[in-house]
N, C-alpha and C positions, 0 to 999 in steps of 0.2 A: 516917582517916573518908576521904581524898579516892580513896586506890585504892576500896575499894570501893564508894563515890559513882559514882561513873565508870565501876564495870563494870557497876553493876544499871543504869544509866543507854544502858550501849552498848547491855548482852543487849535489853532492853527496845526498844531503836532496829531490833536488828538482829533481833528476835520481828515487831514489827508492817511492816518490810520483806519479813518472805520468809517469815515464816510457823516454823508447827514440821517441822523439815526432818526428813525422812525416810530410815534408813537399814539398809540391805540388816542383816540378820543374820551371814551368811556370807560377805560384803564385806570384807579384808584391809585393815590400817589404811596410815594414810597415808606415807608414806616421806618423808621429811625431807632435804633439800640444807641447809647451814652453809656459808657462804664469809666469812671473815674477812678484813677486809684495813684499813689503816692501825693507827692506837691502841686506834682504839673499834670503825670499823667495821664492821656486819654486816647479809650479806642472808641470808633464812630462808626456803627456796623447800619449799616442800607439792608431790608430788608421786602422781594412785592413776592414771597413764594412763601406759603406756610411751609414747606416738605425743606425749605431749607433753611426758617427759624428748630424746627423740630427737630435738625440737624445739629443746628449752634451748641444748643442745652443742653449733648451732648457730647461736648466738646470741650475741650481746658485751652488756654489760653497759647501754650507752649506747644498742639499743634499747630492752635492756628498761625502762631511764628512760620513754622514750617511747613504748612499748604504754602506763603506768599513766600518762604525761600529771598529775606531780607539780606542784605546785607552789614553785618555789626556797626553799630553807629558809635565813629568816637568820639565823634565831636559833641559840645553842647550848642544846644537853638533847638527852632521845633520842627518837628516832623512828619508830614501829611505823606501817606499811604495813600494810595486809589487804585482798585483793582478793576478792572474792564473784560467782561466775557461775553467771546458771541456767541453765537448761538449754537457752534461748528464746537464750542468747547475750550477754542483757544480764549488764552485771559492773559492782558496784560496791566504790567505795572508799572506804576507813575504814583514816584516818589518824588517830593517836595520839602525843599531840606530848608529852613530859612533860620540864619541866626550871625547877630549882628553887623556887617556890610555885606554878607556874603548869602548869595541865594544858589539854591543850584534845583536842577528839575534832572529828572534823570528816567527815561527811558526804554529799559532794554536796554543797546551797547549802547543809547549814546545821554549824552550826560552838555548839559546845556549850566553852565557856571556864571553867574553876573555876579561884578567885585566892585563895590561903590568905595575902597577905604582911602581909591585915590583921590583926586581933584578931575578927575575923568573918568566913567565910568566904563568898564571895562567888561566885554560879552566875550565868551571862549568856549564850545561847541566842543567835547571831546569824544575819541569812538572808539569802549575795547574792541581787541581782537573778538572774534569769535572763535565761541564755545564748541569744541571738538563734539561731534555725539557720534559717538556709538551705536551703528544702524543694525538693527535685525538681523538684514541679510543682504552679503556681498558681494560682490564677483571684482575677479581683477586677476593679474598680467602679472605674472614674475620669470627669475631668468635664469637658468644653473651656471654657475663657472667651476668647475673642478678636477681635479686630479684624479684617475684610475690607478688601477693597480690588481693585482689577484690573490685569493689566498688559496691553497696548496694544501690539504691534510693541516689545517689551522696557522699554518704560517706562509710571510711571504715568502716564495720564491727568493730564494739567493739571484747573484749576478752570474754564478756559474750556471742556472739554466740558460736552455734555449730558447726557453718564454720567454726568462724573465722582463719584466717591462719597466721602464727608465719614467721617472716623476717628471720628468719635466718633457713635452711635448705628445704625453699621452694623455689630453685633453679630454676632458665631459663640461658638454654643450645640452642645453637645456632649453626649452619655451612655453610657459605652465600658462592655461587659463584655469587658474582656479575659482570656486562661490565656496562660501563662506557661511556658516548659520548661526549665529549667535545661539546659546547654549544659556547660561546664564552672563553674572560678573564674571570675566575676563577665560570665561571656558566657551570653544569654539570644535565644532564639526566641519573640519572643511573638504570635500572635495574635488576634482576640478582633469580633464587630460591635456593632454603635454605630447612629444616628442621630444625623445633625446638623441645623442651621437656616443656615442663609445669609438672612445682614438687610446689601444693602447701598441708602444711606441718600443718597438726592442730593443734592453741595453746592450742586446750585440751586432750595431747593423748589418752584419754578414749576416748575419742567418736569417733566410729567405720565405717565411713561410707557406708550402701550395698544401694545395689539395691532391689527397692522393687514392691508390684504392683502399688504402685502410686511413681516409680520414683528414686526416693533416701529416705535414711533414717541418719538423722547420731545421732545412740542407745551407749550412755553410759554406757560403760559396767563397771557392776560391781560387773561382776564374777572373774574379771583380775586385775593386774597390766596391764594398760596399759604403753607402751612405746614410741611410734610412733606412725603414724597414717594421713594417707596423701594419695593427689588423686593425678594423673599424667597421659598425657594426650601427644599423637607427635603429629605434624601434616606435612607435606609438604606445603609452601609457595609458593608462586609469593611475586614480591615485585615493589614498583618501587619507585622513590626518587629524586627531585630535587633538588641541592650543590649547596650552591657559599663560594667560599672559600676567604676570604674578604686580605687575605695574599697574592695569588699571584694575586688579583685584584688588590692591591696597591705595588706590585713586590718586598715584606717583605718576604716569602716563607713561612716557617713554624709559622713565628712570625705574627699570625692572627687567630681571630674566622671564623671557620667553622662551616656551619649550612646547615642542609637539615630534608625534611619535604615529606611525600608521602605515597599513599596506600599500604596495602595488604592484601592477602586472604589467606586463608587456607583450605588445606584438611586431616580431620584427621587419621591418622595413624592406632594408637590404642589409647588405655587406660586403668588403673586399680587400685583400692585400695591396699592400704594395709597399714595393721593391726600388730603389733611385740609387746608383750607382752607376762610377765607372768601368770604361775599360783597362786594364796596364796598356801605356802608352800617353795616357793623355787627352782620353777622348775624354769629349763632352758630357754634362750627364742625362743620364739612363733612364727610363724608368718600366717597370713592370705592373701589372694591375692584372690579379686575376682572379673572378668570383668567390666569395668566401660560402654559398649555403649549400658546398655537399656537408662540407661539416659547422654553421655556425645554427647553435640555438633555435630554434622559431621565438619560441614564450620563452621569455622573465619571468620574478613572482621575488618578490624581497620587501624588507623592511626601511621605509623612510625613516631620519631622526633628523630634526631639528632647535636650535638652540641658539638664542641673542641678546640682545640687549643694543638701546638704544639704537642707532640705524644699523647697525648690521647684524645678517642672518647669516650659521653657516649649516650645511645639510651634510649627510650621510647615506649614504647607499648600502646593500648590500644584499644579491644577487645567492638567491637556497638554490637557485639551479646552477650548473656549471656553463660558460661561457657556449662549450661544443657541447655534440650531443655525448648524451650521457652514455654510450654504449662504446665512444673513445677517449681514448688519455692524450695529453692530461686530463686531470678533473679539475679545470679553475674555477672558484667563485671569483665575478669583478668583486670590485669594491671602492667607490668613489666618496670623495667630501670635497669643498669647496664652500664657498660664497650663495647667495642670492639675493639676486636683486629687486 
């Protein structure tokens, strides 16, 4: 009973997968080669092309096993393997295992198991998860969320400087469209376009950044009670990165370190300063917004780095050119770090 059941199911699966075969009437029957080894080992080759026969003679048994890509068999029993190749080069491996009261048919991710060890025959179908393939080229979106600060003469300005940036509230937000080209196993070259927003929240909320004849001035507003003061700018960016994924290099999936580095360049889309305050006497919140185009640099360029492990990736960027026009003081180079989503 088991034999007939397996044969019927196998024929149905092959029929659904490959359709009705077309046989040419004048085509000669396939030649077969049987190789026996050990006590019960047997390998059967069915060949209908002289070129395949010549290729077979140049192959060793290890190469044949590698090309079939068969899993190691730990059970005792008889295993039958059938390889079906289509005209477009796609191949399908059908593996039939028979041992004792259990028969197993495996086609791709699907396994049909017939168990006759009990009083009733049990039939079970199992599906293994899809193998995640690494495409040679792909596109994707990602988003950056981080914190901004400044570097002045190689160090971060202290709290006493009127332009010192406060960490919490100086947000860096970015959205990028990326394309990734695989160079080799675990090595990629990414390039893309994105939009990012710089926000620098001043550590002293009474310092108001305003444009002046000299470019920019940080005025300590003693006439009001300052609540928040910041400078913001938005950029259209182009970036490229070389990445290495050691998890894929070592066949450990996401359990490996990922690193990337590359340059970027951007053009400023807008910018302004914002000052939020209350007047003495308990007035409501008031805001002053001033355009910052007169002192913000129109271009930015620098270097971006990424480090990731499993599902989390960190980024950092450093602008080689200052935030303000090069002839203006202070000379501040933006630095950002955060998380990539």
